[in-house]
C-alpha positions, 0 to 999 in steps of 0.5 A: 340731266341732259346737256343743252347748248342754246345759240342765239342767231339771227338771219344774215340779211343786209342792214340787219347783223353786223351793223357796226362793221359798216360803213367800212364793209358794206351792208351785203359784206357785213351779211356775208361775214356774219353767215360765215360766222353762223355756219362756222359756229354751227360747223365747230360745235357739232361734236359737243355733247351737249343737244343743240337748240337754235334761238332763231329771230323768227326766219325758221325757213333760212334755217332749217335749210341752213342748219337740218337737224338741229331744234329751232325755236323763235327767240322771244320778243323784246330785249336781251334779258327778256329773250335770255330768260325766255331760253332758259324757261323753255330749255328748262320746259323741255327737260334739260339740266345744265343750259349753256348760251353762246352766240355767233360773234365768235366763230374761233371760240374754243370748243374746250371752253364750252365743255368748261362751262358744262363741267363747272355746272355740273360740278355745282356751280349756279352760273358761269359766264365767259367775259368778252373784251369789251366787258360783256360775255360770249357765254352763260350756262345756269345749272338751274333758275336764273332768278335776277341774272338778266334783269336791270342789265345795261345791254350793249355797255361795257358794264354788262359783265360788271352788273351781271356778277353783282345780280348773281351775288345778290341771287346767292349764286356762285358764277365763276368765270371761263378765260376771256375771249373776243366777239366779232363786232367792229372793224378792229376786231377784223385785224385781230391776229389769232382770228386768222390762226388756222387752227382755230377752225373758223375757216369760213370766217377766215376765208371771206376776211382774207378776201377783203381788203382791209386796211393794216391797223394805224400805229398809235401817234401815227399821222 
């Protein structure tokens, strides 16, 4: 059956995206960085063997210009769990089989990890998660229904993945884990050395960060 890669994205408006980067970055800088991350993500997944569907925050005009040729669907209103359920239901109604959902917070995410997620689903796993360093996940994939996978999850906490795996077990789902990766959410994430690795393909994000006057990380115990 047809593969679907769902990409959750927001319009890069100051004060609406990457708010945890302020005040280290101005709201405009945070929005400009998010735009770079979004563009890097779209470019890097373009060659992936899957249909790309972009679930946006309702500002479709921006995304029609930014992602020409990509199917656009407005996200549902409500919390992340509701929006994930809506995305999965939408993809099923469009006739897709294995579905993988990512965001735009990991512009350097190896595309091979997404491919690995699809393979796991095609080989019989019910779900698959990509663990993020903050206790959440950078990717979730489903072979069929989602049961209670997105219910009663303490979103935006370090318990997201832990509780999601509990829900997967209670639903009788096999749910293997991909290798861990990092979201880019806070100032410390900008200082991560591997983010600037030229081999990772996040060229716009790297160029933007290189243009910032970032303070080096403070050594533990330093005065």
